[in-house]
C-alpha positions as CSV (number, residue, x, y, z in Angstrom):
1,X,11.2,34.1,8.3
2,X,7.9,35.4,9.5
3,X,5.7,33.1,11.5
4,X,3.2,31.5,9.1
5,X,-0.5,32.0,9.6
6,X,-2.3,29.2,11.3
7,X,-4.9,27.1,9.5
8,X,-8.3,28.8,9.6
9,X,-6.9,32.4,10.1
10,X,-7.8,35.1,7.6
11,X,-4.4,35.0,6.0
12,X,-4.3,31.2,5.7
13,X,-4.7,29.8,2.2
14,X,-3.1,26.5,2.9
15,X,0.4,25.4,2.1
16,X,-0.5,24.0,-1.3
17,X,-2.6,26.9,-2.5
18,X,0.3,29.4,-1.9
19,X,1.6,28.3,-5.3
20,X,0.2,29.9,-8.5
21,X,-3.4,28.8,-8.9
22,X,-3.6,27.0,-12.2
23,X,-5.7,24.2,-13.7
24,X,-5.3,21.0,-11.6
25,X,-2.9,18.5,-13.1
26,X,-4.3,15.1,-14.1
27,X,-3.9,12.7,-11.2
28,X,-2.5,9.3,-11.9
29,X,-4.9,6.5,-11.1
30,X,-2.3,3.8,-10.4
31,X,-3.0,2.1,-7.1
32,X,0.5,1.6,-5.8
33,X,4.2,2.2,-6.6
34,X,5.1,-1.4,-7.2
35,X,6.4,-2.0,-10.8
36,X,3.9,-3.4,-13.2
37,X,4.1,-5.9,-14.4
38,X,7.0,-8.0,-13.1
39,X,9.8,-7.5,-10.6
40,X,11.9,-4.4,-9.9
41,X,12.5,-1.6,-7.5
42,X,10.3,1.4,-6.7
43,X,9.0,3.4,-9.6
44,X,9.9,6.6,-7.8
45,X,13.6,5.7,-7.3
46,X,14.8,8.3,-9.8
47,X,12.8,11.1,-8.1
48,X,14.1,9.9,-4.8
49,X,17.7,10.3,-5.9
50,X,17.1,13.7,-7.4
51,X,15.4,15.0,-4.2
52,X,18.4,13.7,-2.2
53,X,20.7,16.0,-4.1
54,X,19.8,18.8,-1.7
55,X,20.7,16.8,1.4
56,X,24.0,17.1,3.3
57,X,26.5,14.2,3.4
58,X,25.5,13.3,6.9
59,X,21.8,13.5,6.0
60,X,22.4,11.2,3.0
61,X,24.3,8.7,5.2
62,X,21.5,8.6,7.7
63,X,18.9,8.4,5.0
64,X,20.5,5.4,3.1
65,X,21.2,3.6,6.4
66,X,17.5,3.9,7.2
67,X,16.6,2.7,3.7
68,X,19.0,-0.3,4.0
69,X,17.1,-1.3,7.2
70,X,13.8,-1.0,5.4
71,X,15.0,-3.4,2.6
72,X,15.7,-6.2,5.0
73,X,13.8,-9.3,3.8
74,X,10.8,-10.2,5.9
75,X,10.2,-13.9,6.0
76,X,6.6,-15.0,5.7
77,X,4.9,-18.3,6.2
78,X,1.8,-19.3,4.4
79,X,-0.8,-21.7,5.7
80,X,-4.1,-22.9,4.2
81,X,-5.9,-23.2,7.5
82,X,-9.4,-24.2,6.3
83,X,-11.8,-24.4,3.3
84,X,-15.5,-24.0,2.9
85,X,-17.9,-24.7,0.1
86,X,-19.9,-21.7,-1.1
87,X,-23.0,-22.0,-3.2
88,X,-24.4,-19.1,-5.2
89,X,-27.3,-18.9,-7.6
90,X,-25.4,-20.1,-10.7
91,X,-22.1,-21.3,-9.2
92,X,-20.6,-23.4,-6.5
93,X,-16.9,-23.3,-5.5
94,X,-14.5,-23.8,-2.6
95,X,-13.0,-20.8,-0.7
96,X,-9.6,-21.4,0.9
97,X,-8.6,-19.5,3.9
98,X,-5.0,-18.3,3.8
99,X,-3.1,-17.3,6.9
100,X,0.1,-15.3,6.4
101,X,2.5,-15.1,9.4
102,X,5.8,-13.4,9.8
103,X,8.4,-15.9,11.1
104,X,11.2,-15.3,13.6
105,X,9.1,-13.4,16.1
106,X,5.6,-13.2,17.5
107,X,3.3,-11.8,14.8
108,X,0.4,-10.0,16.3
109,X,-0.8,-8.9,12.8
110,X,-1.2,-12.2,11.0
111,X,-3.2,-11.8,7.9
112,X,-6.2,-13.9,7.2
113,X,-7.8,-13.8,3.7
114,X,-9.9,-16.0,1.4
115,X,-9.2,-17.0,-2.2
116,X,-10.9,-19.5,-4.5
117,X,-9.1,-21.9,-6.8
118,X,-9.7,-19.7,-9.9
119,X,-7.9,-16.8,-8.1
120,X,-4.8,-19.1,-7.7
121,X,-5.2,-20.1,-11.4
122,X,-5.2,-16.4,-12.5
123,X,-2.1,-15.8,-10.5
124,X,-0.3,-18.7,-12.1
125,X,-1.2,-17.5,-15.6
126,X,-0.1,-14.0,-14.8
127,X,3.2,-15.0,-13.3
128,X,4.0,-17.3,-16.3
129,X,3.8,-14.4,-18.6
130,X,6.7,-12.7,-16.9
131,X,8.6,-15.4,-15.1
132,X,8.2,-18.5,-17.4
133,X,11.8,-19.7,-16.9
134,X,11.8,-19.1,-13.2
135,X,8.5,-20.9,-12.8
136,X,9.4,-24.0,-14.8
137,X,9.8,-26.1,-11.6
138,X,6.8,-24.7,-9.8
139,X,4.0,-27.3,-9.4
140,X,0.5,-25.9,-9.7
141,X,-2.4,-28.0,-8.5
142,X,-4.2,-29.4,-11.5
143,X,-7.8,-28.7,-12.3
144,X,-10.3,-31.6,-12.1
145,X,-13.6,-31.9,-13.8
146,X,-15.2,-34.0,-11.1
147,X,-14.8,-34.6,-7.4
148,X,-13.7,-31.0,-6.5
149,X,-16.1,-30.8,-3.5
150,X,-15.1,-34.1,-1.9
151,X,-13.3,-33.8,1.5
152,X,-10.4,-35.8,0.1
153,X,-9.9,-33.5,-2.8
154,X,-10.3,-30.4,-0.7
155,X,-7.6,-31.6,1.8
156,X,-5.3,-32.5,-1.1
157,X,-5.7,-29.2,-2.7
158,X,-5.1,-27.3,0.7
159,X,-1.7,-29.0,1.0
160,X,-0.9,-28.4,-2.7
161,X,-1.8,-24.7,-2.5
162,X,0.2,-24.2,0.6
163,X,3.2,-25.8,-1.1
164,X,2.5,-23.6,-4.2
165,X,2.6,-20.3,-2.2
166,X,5.7,-21.4,-0.4
167,X,7.5,-22.1,-3.8
168,X,6.4,-18.7,-5.1
169,X,7.6,-16.9,-2.0
170,X,11.0,-18.6,-2.2
171,X,11.8,-16.8,-5.4
172,X,12.9,-13.3,-4.9
173,X,11.7,-12.0,-8.3
174,X,8.2,-13.4,-7.7
175,X,7.7,-12.3,-4.1
176,X,8.7,-8.8,-5.1
177,X,6.4,-8.8,-8.1
178,X,3.2,-6.7,-8.5
179,X,1.3,-9.9,-9.4
180,X,2.1,-11.6,-6.1
181,X,1.3,-8.6,-4.0
182,X,-1.9,-8.0,-5.9
183,X,-3.1,-11.6,-5.4
184,X,-2.7,-11.2,-1.6
185,X,-4.0,-7.7,-1.1
186,X,-5.8,-6.2,-4.1
187,X,-9.4,-7.6,-3.5
188,X,-9.4,-6.2,0.1
189,X,-7.8,-2.9,-1.0
190,X,-10.3,-2.4,-3.8
191,X,-13.2,-3.0,-1.4
192,X,-11.7,-0.6,1.1
193,X,-11.2,2.2,-1.4
194,X,-14.7,1.6,-2.7
195,X,-16.1,2.1,0.8
196,X,-14.0,5.3,1.1
197,X,-15.5,6.7,-2.1
198,X,-19.0,5.8,-0.8
199,X,-18.3,7.5,2.5
200,X,-18.5,4.2,4.4
201,X,-15.5,5.1,6.6
202,X,-15.9,2.6,9.4
203,X,-16.0,-0.3,6.9
204,X,-13.1,1.1,4.9
205,X,-11.0,1.3,8.1
206,X,-12.0,-2.2,9.1
207,X,-10.6,-3.5,5.8
208,X,-7.5,-1.3,5.8
209,X,-6.5,-2.2,9.4
210,X,-6.5,-5.9,8.3
211,X,-4.7,-5.5,4.9
212,X,-2.1,-2.7,5.5
213,X,0.2,-4.8,7.8
214,X,0.3,-7.5,5.1
215,X,1.0,-5.0,2.4
216,X,3.8,-3.6,4.5
217,X,5.4,-7.0,4.9
218,X,5.1,-7.7,1.1
219,X,6.6,-4.4,0.0
220,X,9.6,-3.8,2.4
221,X,11.7,-3.3,-0.8
222,X,9.4,-0.5,-1.9
223,X,7.9,1.2,1.2
224,X,6.0,3.9,-0.8
225,X,3.7,1.2,-2.1
226,X,1.7,1.4,1.2
227,X,1.4,5.2,1.2
228,X,-2.0,5.3,-0.6
229,X,-3.6,2.9,1.9
230,X,-2.1,4.8,4.9
231,X,-3.4,8.1,3.5
232,X,-6.8,6.5,3.0
233,X,-6.7,5.7,6.8
234,X,-5.9,9.3,7.5
235,X,-8.8,10.5,5.4
236,X,-11.2,8.1,7.1
237,X,-10.2,9.0,10.6
238,X,-10.2,12.7,9.8
239,X,-13.7,12.6,8.3
240,X,-14.9,10.6,11.4
241,X,-13.5,13.4,13.5
242,X,-10.6,11.3,15.0
243,X,-7.7,13.7,14.4
244,X,-5.3,11.9,16.7
245,X,-5.7,8.6,14.8
246,X,-5.6,10.4,11.5
247,X,-2.3,12.1,12.5
248,X,-0.8,8.8,13.5
249,X,-1.6,7.3,10.1
250,X,-0.1,10.3,8.4
251,X,3.1,10.0,10.4
252,X,3.4,6.4,9.2
253,X,2.9,7.5,5.6
254,X,5.6,10.3,6.0
255,X,8.1,7.8,7.3
256,X,7.5,5.6,4.2
257,X,8.0,8.6,1.9
258,X,11.2,9.8,3.7
259,X,12.9,12.3,1.4
260,X,10.8,11.5,-1.7
261,X,9.7,15.1,-2.3
262,X,8.7,14.3,-5.9
263,X,6.2,11.6,-4.9
264,X,2.6,12.6,-5.8
265,X,1.5,12.2,-2.2
266,X,4.2,14.2,-0.5
267,X,2.7,17.7,-0.7
268,X,-0.9,16.8,-0.2
269,X,0.0,14.6,2.8
270,X,2.1,17.4,4.4
271,X,-0.8,19.8,3.8
272,X,-3.2,17.5,5.6
273,X,-0.7,17.0,8.4
274,X,-0.2,20.7,9.0
275,X,-4.0,21.1,9.5
276,X,-4.2,18.1,11.8
277,X,-1.2,19.2,13.8
278,X,-2.9,22.6,14.4
279,X,-6.1,21.0,15.5
280,X,-4.2,18.7,17.9
281,X,-2.0,21.6,19.3
282,X,1.1,20.0,17.8
283,X,4.0,21.7,16.0
284,X,2.5,22.5,12.7
285,X,5.1,25.2,11.9
286,X,7.9,22.7,11.2
287,X,5.6,20.7,9.0
288,X,4.6,23.8,7.0
289,X,8.3,24.7,6.7
290,X,9.1,21.3,5.2
291,X,6.3,21.8,2.7
292,X,7.4,25.3,1.7
293,X,11.0,24.2,1.4
294,X,10.0,21.3,-0.8
295,X,8.0,23.7,-3.0
296,X,10.9,26.1,-3.4
297,X,13.1,23.2,-4.6
298,X,10.4,21.6,-6.7
299,X,7.9,24.3,-7.8
300,X,4.5,22.8,-8.7
301,X,1.1,24.0,-9.7
302,X,-1.8,23.6,-7.4
303,X,-2.4,19.9,-7.1
304,X,-5.0,17.6,-5.7
305,X,-5.9,17.4,-2.0
306,X,-5.2,14.2,-0.2
307,X,-8.8,13.0,-0.3
308,X,-9.0,13.8,-4.1
309,X,-5.9,11.6,-4.6
310,X,-7.0,8.7,-2.5
311,X,-10.5,8.4,-4.0
312,X,-8.8,7.8,-7.4
313,X,-6.9,4.7,-6.2
314,X,-8.0,1.2,-7.0
315,X,-10.8,2.1,-9.4
316,X,-10.8,-1.3,-11.1
């Protein structure tokens, strides 16, 4: 096979644009690969299996051994570390600080986030729609018409909400659900992707660096769920002219995708990685080869770029 042109050369049209140029396909606006609503496995499981049909027996064995390791349950501990009263023009409420720590080893990436009582209440109502039988023994802290801002009530509710999160996490179907992951990560992800769309890359990265480790811990059963956020990190670093950091984020995303050639991010991510590898003096030829082989097995029309995909995530 002839050596491919390098990015930026006269013969370079980009790995994706080598396909027949046709009208762009409509991009999905889903913000993750977790099933919605309720529990279940990755939504791209079927496409993963079909793409594996071209792998050798040894490659399949290695692939599924790796997947088995990824599905290992990560145990998390939830604490309500503090609470504060926030007053706005027409409202007053208590914000509870949640700390999420991985047990069994030192966790340098503990997650710290804030939610108000109404957020917990929305989570409870959402879970009851899907898991009513499983949730029948779960105790949710009752709402009170008065006394919500007394120190005594706040302390009682902190303990009750901690117990509530622990009960939810103890149930496999709930901790793997879209609803539970969204409660813990969606507000931060929505803000981060909003900053990305506005070109506020430093702020977007600040949020993503905090929320992505938690998202990874919550979705070990479905590693592709974190791919959009990792690709958003790549885009931010790249547009801030930090190619090394962008490439590192892309490598993490590729590891999550594994052999899922049918995933909507697979080709755009490889295309971006080819260009970054060339800038950094890395082996871009092998990456381009992977992309071309994938396109031969799964021919596609010209799709969206990586940035065009990421800006469509978490729109609501």
